[in-house]
Backbone and ligand atoms as CSV (ligand in chain L), in Angstrom:
chain,resi,resn,atom,element,x,y,z
A,1,MET,N,N,-11.542,12.305,-1.121
A,1,MET,CA,C,-11.986,10.974,-0.714
A,1,MET,C,C,-11.845,10.039,-1.922
A,2,PRO,N,N,-11.282,8.861,-1.732
A,2,PRO,CA,C,-11.170,7.905,-2.852
A,2,PRO,C,C,-12.552,7.561,-3.431
A,3,VAL,N,N,-12.568,7.240,-4.717
A,3,VAL,CA,C,-13.830,7.009,-5.425
A,3,VAL,C,C,-14.661,5.917,-4.756
A,4,LEU,N,N,-14.015,4.812,-4.389
A,4,LEU,CA,C,-14.763,3.699,-3.782
A,4,LEU,C,C,-15.460,4.143,-2.500
A,5,LEU,N,N,-14.774,4.937,-1.693
A,5,LEU,CA,C,-15.382,5.405,-0.444
A,5,LEU,C,C,-16.560,6.337,-0.711
A,6,ARG,N,N,-16.456,7.149,-1.772
A,6,ARG,CA,C,-17.585,8.033,-2.105
A,6,ARG,C,C,-18.822,7.210,-2.440
A,7,TYR,N,N,-18.626,6.111,-3.181
A,7,TYR,CA,C,-19.761,5.245,-3.529
A,7,TYR,C,C,-20.296,4.536,-2.289
A,8,LEU,N,N,-19.401,4.060,-1.444
A,8,LEU,CA,C,-19.845,3.359,-0.228
A,8,LEU,C,C,-20.562,4.305,0.732
A,9,TRP,N,N,-20.042,5.514,0.887
A,9,TRP,CA,C,-20.620,6.502,1.795
A,9,TRP,C,C,-22.030,6.882,1.341
A,10,ALA,N,N,-22.225,6.966,0.035
A,10,ALA,CA,C,-23.539,7.348,-0.507
A,10,ALA,C,C,-24.476,6.148,-0.661
A,11,LEU,N,N,-23.970,4.939,-0.426
A,11,LEU,CA,C,-24.751,3.721,-0.690
A,11,LEU,C,C,-26.119,3.676,0.000
A,12,PRO,N,N,-26.254,4.137,1.260
A,12,PRO,CA,C,-27.583,4.095,1.879
A,12,PRO,C,C,-28.641,4.880,1.091
A,13,ALA,N,N,-28.208,5.869,0.330
A,13,ALA,CA,C,-29.155,6.611,-0.516
A,13,ALA,C,C,-29.227,6.007,-1.915
A,14,THR,N,N,-28.139,5.417,-2.356
A,14,THR,CA,C,-28.117,4.824,-3.701
A,14,THR,C,C,-29.042,3.613,-3.777
A,15,VAL,N,N,-29.092,2.817,-2.692
A,15,VAL,CA,C,-29.909,1.592,-2.709
A,15,VAL,C,C,-31.384,1.885,-3.012
A,16,PRO,N,N,-32.042,2.812,-2.301
A,16,PRO,CA,C,-33.431,3.100,-2.691
A,16,PRO,C,C,-33.521,3.670,-4.105
A,17,GLY,N,N,-32.497,4.404,-4.537
A,17,GLY,CA,C,-32.477,4.912,-5.909
A,17,GLY,C,C,-32.449,3.778,-6.923
A,18,VAL,N,N,-31.648,2.762,-6.641
A,18,VAL,CA,C,-31.584,1.608,-7.547
A,18,VAL,C,C,-32.937,0.898,-7.582
A,19,LEU,N,N,-33.567,0.757,-6.433
A,19,LEU,CA,C,-34.890,0.102,-6.408
A,19,LEU,C,C,-35.899,0.880,-7.256
A,20,LEU,N,N,-35.866,2.197,-7.150
A,20,LEU,CA,C,-36.766,3.015,-7.974
A,20,LEU,C,C,-36.393,2.923,-9.450
A,21,ALA,N,N,-35.091,2.828,-9.752
A,21,ALA,CA,C,-34.655,2.680,-11.145
A,21,ALA,C,C,-35.122,1.336,-11.708
A,22,VAL,N,N,-35.102,0.299,-10.879
A,22,VAL,CA,C,-35.602,-1.011,-11.316
A,22,VAL,C,C,-37.105,-0.913,-11.607
A,23,LEU,N,N,-37.834,-0.190,-10.751
A,23,LEU,CA,C,-39.268,0.010,-11.004
A,23,LEU,C,C,-39.489,0.764,-12.314
A,24,ALA,N,N,-38.651,1.763,-12.553
A,24,ALA,CA,C,-38.769,2.524,-13.804
A,24,ALA,C,C,-38.549,1.615,-15.004
A,25,ARG,N,N,-37.487,0.823,-14.937
A,25,ARG,CA,C,-37.150,-0.062,-16.052
A,25,ARG,C,C,-38.229,-1.124,-16.261
A,26,ALA,N,N,-38.732,-1.688,-15.148
A,26,ALA,CA,C,-39.745,-2.746,-15.234
A,26,ALA,C,C,-41.074,-2.223,-15.767
A,27,SER,N,N,-41.274,-0.918,-15.717
A,27,SER,CA,C,-42.544,-0.345,-16.190
A,27,SER,C,C,-42.351,0.444,-17.482
A,28,GLY,N,N,-41.337,0.062,-18.241
A,28,GLY,CA,C,-41.171,0.644,-19.583
A,28,GLY,C,C,-40.126,1.735,-19.685
A,29,GLY,N,N,-39.424,2.040,-18.594
A,29,GLY,CA,C,-38.407,3.087,-18.629
A,29,GLY,C,C,-37.080,2.591,-19.177
A,30,GLU,N,N,-36.118,3.489,-19.216
A,30,GLU,CA,C,-34.795,3.174,-19.762
A,30,GLU,C,C,-33.711,3.568,-18.771
A,31,TRP,N,N,-32.556,2.931,-18.924
A,31,TRP,CA,C,-31.383,3.239,-18.099
A,31,TRP,C,C,-30.255,3.708,-18.980
A,32,GLN,N,N,-29.418,4.528,-18.408
A,32,GLN,CA,C,-28.139,4.846,-19.036
A,32,GLN,C,C,-27.151,5.154,-17.918
A,33,ARG,N,N,-25.894,4.937,-18.181
A,33,ARG,CA,C,-24.867,5.269,-17.200
A,33,ARG,C,C,-24.053,6.414,-17.759
A,34,VAL,N,N,-23.971,7.484,-17.014
A,34,VAL,CA,C,-23.233,8.669,-17.445
A,34,VAL,C,C,-22.266,9.048,-16.331
A,35,ASP,N,N,-20.985,8.956,-16.622
A,35,ASP,CA,C,-19.943,9.344,-15.664
A,35,ASP,C,C,-20.137,8.719,-14.283
A,36,GLY,N,N,-20.400,7.425,-14.271
A,36,GLY,CA,C,-20.496,6.718,-12.999
A,36,GLY,C,C,-21.806,6.885,-12.262
A,37,VAL,N,N,-22.790,7.478,-12.913
A,37,VAL,CA,C,-24.113,7.670,-12.300
A,37,VAL,C,C,-25.138,6.912,-13.134
A,38,LEU,N,N,-25.990,6.131,-12.468
A,38,LEU,CA,C,-27.083,5.446,-13.150
A,38,LEU,C,C,-28.231,6.436,-13.326
A,39,GLU,N,N,-28.633,6.634,-14.548
A,39,GLU,CA,C,-29.764,7.518,-14.844
A,39,GLU,C,C,-30.913,6.669,-15.382
A,40,ALA,N,N,-32.088,6.847,-14.815
A,40,ALA,CA,C,-33.278,6.121,-15.260
A,40,ALA,C,C,-34.336,7.133,-15.652
A,41,SER,N,N,-35.012,6.849,-16.741
A,41,SER,CA,C,-36.082,7.762,-17.175
A,41,SER,C,C,-37.272,6.947,-17.645
A,42,GLY,N,N,-38.425,7.607,-17.631
A,42,GLY,CA,C,-39.649,6.975,-18.107
A,42,GLY,C,C,-40.250,6.035,-17.076
A,43,GLY,N,N,-41.255,5.288,-17.518
A,43,GLY,CA,C,-41.904,4.298,-16.661
A,43,GLY,C,C,-42.668,4.905,-15.493
A,44,TRP,N,N,-42.852,4.088,-14.494
A,44,TRP,CA,C,-43.655,4.470,-13.345
A,44,TRP,C,C,-43.070,5.675,-12.602
A,45,THR,N,N,-41.759,5.718,-12.460
A,45,THR,CA,C,-41.156,6.826,-11.710
A,45,THR,C,C,-41.358,8.159,-12.440
A,46,ALA,N,N,-41.428,8.117,-13.764
A,46,ALA,CA,C,-41.692,9.355,-14.512
A,46,ALA,C,C,-43.072,9.900,-14.143
A,47,ARG,N,N,-44.035,9.019,-14.015
A,47,ARG,CA,C,-45.383,9.460,-13.602
A,47,ARG,C,C,-45.332,10.061,-12.202
A,48,LEU,N,N,-44.563,9.439,-11.322
A,48,LEU,CA,C,-44.419,9.968,-9.954
A,48,LEU,C,C,-43.787,11.365,-9.979
A,49,LEU,N,N,-42.729,11.543,-10.766
A,49,LEU,CA,C,-42.054,12.840,-10.834
A,49,LEU,C,C,-42.972,13.911,-11.409
A,50,ARG,N,N,-43.750,13.536,-12.413
A,50,ARG,CA,C,-44.663,14.512,-13.035
A,50,ARG,C,C,-45.829,14.859,-12.117
A,51,THR,N,N,-46.215,13.921,-11.248
A,51,THR,CA,C,-47.254,14.214,-10.253
A,51,THR,C,C,-46.691,15.158,-9.200
A,52,GLY,N,N,-45.436,14.886,-8.790
A,52,GLY,CA,C,-44.758,15.795,-7.883
A,52,GLY,C,C,-44.859,15.406,-6.431
A,53,PHE,N,N,-44.249,16.265,-5.603
A,53,PHE,CA,C,-44.163,16.039,-4.165
A,53,PHE,C,C,-44.733,17.266,-3.458
A,54,PRO,N,N,-45.188,17.076,-2.214
A,54,PRO,CA,C,-45.796,18.208,-1.487
A,54,PRO,C,C,-44.868,19.413,-1.355
A,55,PHE,N,N,-43.564,19.183,-1.216
A,55,PHE,CA,C,-42.634,20.289,-0.987
A,55,PHE,C,C,-42.203,20.994,-2.265
A,56,SER,N,N,-42.419,20.359,-3.419
A,56,SER,CA,C,-41.863,20.934,-4.638
A,56,SER,C,C,-42.842,21.004,-5.802
A,57,GLY,N,N,-43.882,20.198,-5.783
A,57,GLY,CA,C,-44.700,20.056,-6.978
A,57,GLY,C,C,-43.980,19.149,-7.964
A,58,PRO,N,N,-44.404,19.134,-9.232
A,58,PRO,CA,C,-43.768,18.268,-10.224
A,58,PRO,C,C,-42.289,18.618,-10.395
A,59,VAL,N,N,-41.462,17.605,-10.604
A,59,VAL,CA,C,-40.032,17.820,-10.825
A,59,VAL,C,C,-39.595,17.047,-12.070
A,60,ALA,N,N,-38.535,17.541,-12.705
A,60,ALA,CA,C,-38.003,16.887,-13.907
A,60,ALA,C,C,-37.113,15.712,-13.546
A,61,ALA,N,N,-36.442,15.796,-12.389
A,61,ALA,CA,C,-35.517,14.741,-11.990
A,61,ALA,C,C,-35.289,14.803,-10.487
A,62,ILE,N,N,-34.805,13.687,-9.942
A,62,ILE,CA,C,-34.468,13.620,-8.517
A,62,ILE,C,C,-33.286,12.677,-8.359
A,63,THR,N,N,-32.451,12.966,-7.363
A,63,THR,CA,C,-31.223,12.193,-7.156
A,63,THR,C,C,-31.278,11.443,-5.832
A,64,PHE,N,N,-30.847,10.187,-5.889
A,64,PHE,CA,C,-30.639,9.359,-4.693
A,64,PHE,C,C,-29.230,8.781,-4.789
A,65,GLY,N,N,-28.301,9.350,-4.087
A,65,GLY,CA,C,-26.926,8.861,-4.143
A,65,GLY,C,C,-26.374,8.947,-5.553
A,66,HIS,N,N,-26.008,7.808,-6.111
A,66,HIS,CA,C,-25.464,7.775,-7.469
A,66,HIS,C,C,-26.503,7.333,-8.492
A,67,VAL,N,N,-27.775,7.607,-8.204
A,67,VAL,CA,C,-28.869,7.314,-9.127
A,67,VAL,C,C,-29.661,8.594,-9.340
A,68,VAL,N,N,-29.921,8.918,-10.603
A,68,VAL,CA,C,-30.777,10.056,-10.939
A,68,VAL,C,C,-31.974,9.512,-11.705
A,69,LEU,N,N,-33.162,9.855,-11.225
A,69,LEU,CA,C,-34.398,9.467,-11.896
A,69,LEU,C,C,-34.926,10.688,-12.618
A,70,GLY,N,N,-35.226,10.525,-13.896
A,70,GLY,CA,C,-35.737,11.639,-14.682
A,70,GLY,C,C,-37.089,11.310,-15.281
A,71,ALA,N,N,-37.879,12.342,-15.516
A,71,ALA,CA,C,-39.173,12.115,-16.162
A,71,ALA,C,C,-38.969,11.609,-17.595
A,72,SER,N,N,-37.889,12.061,-18.242
A,72,SER,CA,C,-37.583,11.623,-19.613
A,72,SER,C,C,-36.077,11.741,-19.836
A,73,ALA,N,N,-35.593,11.182,-20.929
A,73,ALA,CA,C,-34.170,11.315,-21.274
A,73,ALA,C,C,-33.832,12.788,-21.502
A,74,TYR,N,N,-34.755,13.525,-22.088
A,74,TYR,CA,C,-34.536,14.964,-22.288
A,74,TYR,C,C,-34.354,15.661,-20.932
A,75,ASP,N,N,-35.203,15.330,-19.972
A,75,ASP,CA,C,-35.097,15.952,-18.637
A,75,ASP,C,C,-33.755,15.614,-17.978
A,76,LEU,N,N,-33.285,14.382,-18.166
A,76,LEU,CA,C,-31.977,14.012,-17.606
A,76,LEU,C,C,-30.881,14.882,-18.207
A,77,ASP,N,N,-30.920,15.088,-19.514
A,77,ASP,CA,C,-29.913,15.946,-20.165
A,77,ASP,C,C,-30.011,17.381,-19.645
A,78,ALA,N,N,-31.243,17.879,-19.554
A,78,ALA,CA,C,-31.455,19.288,-19.201
A,78,ALA,C,C,-31.087,19.591,-17.743
A,79,THR,N,N,-31.154,18.579,-16.882
A,79,THR,CA,C,-30.923,18.815,-15.451
A,79,THR,C,C,-29.595,18.244,-14.962
A,80,ARG,N,N,-28.746,17.786,-15.889
A,80,ARG,CA,C,-27.545,17.051,-15.473
A,80,ARG,C,C,-26.646,17.864,-14.534
A,81,ALA,N,N,-26.371,19.100,-14.831
A,81,ALA,CA,C,-25.482,19.901,-13.972
A,81,ALA,C,C,-26.091,20.048,-12.575
A,82,HIS,N,N,-27.387,20.299,-12.513
A,82,HIS,CA,C,-28.086,20.450,-11.232
A,82,HIS,C,C,-28.047,19.136,-10.445
A,83,GLU,N,N,-28.415,18.048,-11.100
A,83,GLU,CA,C,-28.489,16.766,-10.386
A,83,GLU,C,C,-27.108,16.265,-9.987
A,84,ARG,N,N,-26.081,16.591,-10.792
A,84,ARG,CA,C,-24.722,16.179,-10.402
A,84,ARG,C,C,-24.269,16.923,-9.146
A,85,ALA,N,N,-24.764,18.120,-8.951
A,85,ALA,CA,C,-24.471,18.826,-7.695
A,85,ALA,C,C,-25.073,18.041,-6.533
A,86,HIS,N,N,-26.262,17.490,-6.727
A,86,HIS,CA,C,-26.868,16.669,-5.670
A,86,HIS,C,C,-26.072,15.377,-5.464
A,87,VAL,N,N,-25.554,14.791,-6.552
A,87,VAL,CA,C,-24.707,13.595,-6.403
A,87,VAL,C,C,-23.510,13.939,-5.521
A,88,ARG,N,N,-22.883,15.088,-5.774
A,88,ARG,CA,C,-21.732,15.501,-4.951
A,88,ARG,C,C,-22.151,15.732,-3.494
A,89,GLN,N,N,-23.367,16.239,-3.290
A,89,GLN,CA,C,-23.859,16.405,-1.913
A,89,GLN,C,C,-24.002,15.046,-1.233
A,90,PHE,N,N,-24.521,14.049,-1.965
A,90,PHE,CA,C,-24.627,12.704,-1.389
A,90,PHE,C,C,-23.243,12.129,-1.117
A,91,GLU,N,N,-22.270,12.434,-1.964
A,91,GLU,CA,C,-20.902,11.955,-1.720
A,91,GLU,C,C,-20.316,12.626,-0.471
A,92,ARG,N,N,-20.702,13.851,-0.213
A,92,ARG,CA,C,-20.202,14.594,0.947
A,92,ARG,C,C,-20.907,14.155,2.230
A,93,TRP,N,N,-22.239,14.029,2.179
A,93,TRP,CA,C,-23.023,13.792,3.387
A,93,TRP,C,C,-23.485,12.345,3.536
A,94,GLY,N,N,-23.325,11.527,2.496
A,94,GLY,CA,C,-23.741,10.128,2.560
A,94,GLY,C,C,-25.235,9.992,2.781
A,95,GLY,N,N,-25.623,8.916,3.459
A,95,GLY,CA,C,-27.035,8.659,3.730
A,95,GLY,C,C,-27.676,9.711,4.620
A,96,LEU,N,N,-26.843,10.510,5.310
A,96,LEU,CA,C,-27.395,11.588,6.145
A,96,LEU,C,C,-28.216,12.568,5.311
A,97,MET,N,N,-27.904,12.643,4.015
A,97,MET,CA,C,-28.655,13.556,3.128
A,97,MET,C,C,-30.150,13.258,3.148
A,98,LEU,N,N,-30.514,11.988,3.348
A,98,LEU,CA,C,-31.931,11.625,3.353
A,98,LEU,C,C,-32.664,12.286,4.517
A,99,VAL,N,N,-31.925,12.684,5.548
A,99,VAL,CA,C,-32.497,13.396,6.693
A,99,VAL,C,C,-32.203,14.895,6.590
A,100,LEU,N,N,-30.959,15.226,6.193
A,100,LEU,CA,C,-30.553,16.636,6.165
A,100,LEU,C,C,-31.343,17.447,5.138
A,101,TYR,N,N,-31.591,16.851,3.966
A,101,TYR,CA,C,-32.303,17.595,2.920
A,101,TYR,C,C,-33.706,18.019,3.382
A,102,PRO,N,N,-34.544,17.070,3.865
A,102,PRO,CA,C,-35.871,17.527,4.314
A,102,PRO,C,C,-35.806,18.470,5.511
A,103,LEU,N,N,-34.839,18.255,6.413
A,103,LEU,CA,C,-34.709,19.178,7.553
A,103,LEU,C,C,-34.339,20.581,7.077
A,104,ALA,N,N,-33.442,20.666,6.107
A,104,ALA,CA,C,-33.050,21.978,5.578
A,104,ALA,C,C,-34.252,22.673,4.939
A,105,GLY,N,N,-35.090,21.900,4.255
A,105,GLY,CA,C,-36.301,22.475,3.669
A,105,GLY,C,C,-37.282,22.922,4.746
A,106,LEU,N,N,-37.399,22.100,5.800
A,106,LEU,CA,C,-38.287,22.450,6.915
A,106,LEU,C,C,-37.838,23.761,7.567
A,107,PHE,N,N,-36.544,23.884,7.837
A,107,PHE,CA,C,-36.037,25.109,8.475
A,107,PHE,C,C,-36.187,26.317,7.547
A,108,ALA,N,N,-35.996,26.098,6.254
A,108,ALA,CA,C,-36.202,27.203,5.304
A,108,ALA,C,C,-37.651,27.687,5.384
A,109,GLY,N,N,-38.587,26.727,5.468
A,109,GLY,CA,C,-39.999,27.082,5.577
A,109,GLY,C,C,-40.315,27.784,6.889
A,110,LEU,N,N,-39.725,27.294,7.983
A,110,LEU,CA,C,-39.969,27.916,9.299
A,110,LEU,C,C,-39.417,29.338,9.361
A,111,ARG,N,N,-38.399,29.613,8.566
A,111,ARG,CA,C,-37.829,30.976,8.520
A,111,ARG,C,C,-38.604,31.884,7.563
A,112,GLY,N,N,-39.677,31.347,6.991
A,112,GLY,CA,C,-40.516,32.153,6.113
A,112,GLY,C,C,-40.182,32.021,4.640
A,113,GLY,N,N,-39.243,31.151,4.326
A,113,GLY,CA,C,-38.881,30.944,2.926
A,113,GLY,C,C,-39.662,29.801,2.307
A,114,ASP,N,N,-39.309,29.472,1.095
A,114,ASP,CA,C,-39.923,28.362,0.386
A,114,ASP,C,C,-39.119,27.098,0.715
A,115,PRO,N,N,-39.805,26.028,1.183
A,115,PRO,CA,C,-39.073,24.827,1.591
A,115,PRO,C,C,-38.214,24.220,0.477
A,116,TYR,N,N,-38.605,24.436,-0.775
A,116,TYR,CA,C,-37.832,23.885,-1.890
A,116,TYR,C,C,-36.819,24.903,-2.411
A,117,ARG,N,N,-37.302,26.048,-2.838
A,117,ARG,CA,C,-36.421,27.044,-3.469
A,117,ARG,C,C,-35.343,27.564,-2.502
A,118,ASP,N,N,-35.688,27.689,-1.232
A,118,ASP,CA,C,-34.751,28.252,-0.262
A,118,ASP,C,C,-33.967,27.192,0.514
A,119,ASN,N,N,-34.146,25.932,0.162
A,119,ASN,CA,C,-33.354,24.867,0.765
A,119,ASN,C,C,-31.892,25.065,0.325
A,120,PRO,N,N,-30.947,25.136,1.263
A,120,PRO,CA,C,-29.549,25.393,0.883
A,120,PRO,C,C,-28.978,24.356,-0.084
A,121,PHE,N,N,-29.452,23.116,-0.019
A,121,PHE,CA,C,-28.973,22.105,-0.969
A,121,PHE,C,C,-29.449,22.443,-2.381
A,122,GLU,N,N,-30.668,22.979,-2.504
A,122,GLU,CA,C,-31.170,23.389,-3.821
A,122,GLU,C,C,-30.448,24.640,-4.317
A,123,ARG,N,N,-30.166,25.552,-3.391
A,123,ARG,CA,C,-29.432,26.764,-3.792
A,123,ARG,C,C,-28.059,26.393,-4.365
A,124,GLU,N,N,-27.387,25.457,-3.704
A,124,GLU,CA,C,-26.082,25.025,-4.181
A,124,GLU,C,C,-26.201,24.362,-5.566
A,125,ALA,N,N,-27.243,23.540,-5.746
A,125,ALA,CA,C,-27.435,22.866,-7.027
A,125,ALA,C,C,-27.770,23.873,-8.134
A,126,ARG,N,N,-28.550,24.899,-7.806
A,126,ARG,CA,C,-28.864,25.924,-8.820
A,126,ARG,C,C,-27.615,26.712,-9.200
A,127,ALA,N,N,-26.735,26.937,-8.227
A,127,ALA,CA,C,-25.470,27.629,-8.536
A,127,ALA,C,C,-24.631,26.782,-9.484
A,128,ALA,N,N,-24.601,25.467,-9.257
A,128,ALA,CA,C,-23.848,24.562,-10.143
A,128,ALA,C,C,-24.474,24.555,-11.533
A,129,GLU,N,N,-25.800,24.635,-11.567
A,129,GLU,CA,C,-26.538,24.662,-12.833
A,129,GLU,C,C,-26.108,25.879,-13.658
A,130,ARG,N,N,-25.944,27.010,-12.983
A,130,ARG,CA,C,-25.545,28.232,-13.696
A,130,ARG,C,C,-24.122,28.123,-14.233
A,131,ARG,N,N,-23.279,27.355,-13.505
A,131,ARG,CA,C,-21.898,27.168,-13.980
A,131,ARG,C,C,-21.863,26.208,-15.159
A,132,GLY,N,N,-22.894,25.344,-15.274
A,132,GLY,CA,C,-22.975,24.427,-16.402
A,132,GLY,C,C,-22.294,23.105,-16.145
A,133,TRP,N,N,-22.434,22.210,-17.087
A,133,TRP,CA,C,-21.874,20.870,-17.005
A,133,TRP,C,C,-20.541,20.860,-17.728
A,134,PRO,N,N,-19.457,20.509,-17.036
A,134,PRO,CA,C,-18.161,20.573,-17.691
A,134,PRO,C,C,-18.058,19.593,-18.867
A,135,CYS,N,N,-17.514,20.057,-19.954
A,135,CYS,CA,C,-17.294,19.214,-21.135
A,135,CYS,C,C,-15.881,18.631,-21.058
A,136,MET,N,N,-15.745,17.417,-21.518
A,136,MET,CA,C,-14.426,16.798,-21.475
A,136,MET,C,C,-13.826,16.753,-22.856
L,1,ZN,ZN,ZN,-32.404,19.991,-6.906
């Protein structure tokens, strides 16, 4: 898929990510752009990530389309391979990921697994994490 289409397809998820990145920046956080992805760390969103979510507990980072929010710059570095796998998932599934991801976690839980650890999107991201972040 051409690069522009990947960005457009993921845009429904990128937009809320940008809004959260703006909140992070406005509350003392920082931005950086790495390989076409906006990464935001610190600020209000860092507090949200450290508090966590019902399905996962505290997390170091989360991806919305082409935006990755991290608790800190260190967390962004440490989770880059994992979160880039999620970016590729958003490029593949577009805004549908906002529905597919929680549904996949729900079905994992209904099958007796862990809604976070056994979510197939997380399994794929952990596999990418083990392969590492390609160096150029
Ligand atoms: Zn993940």
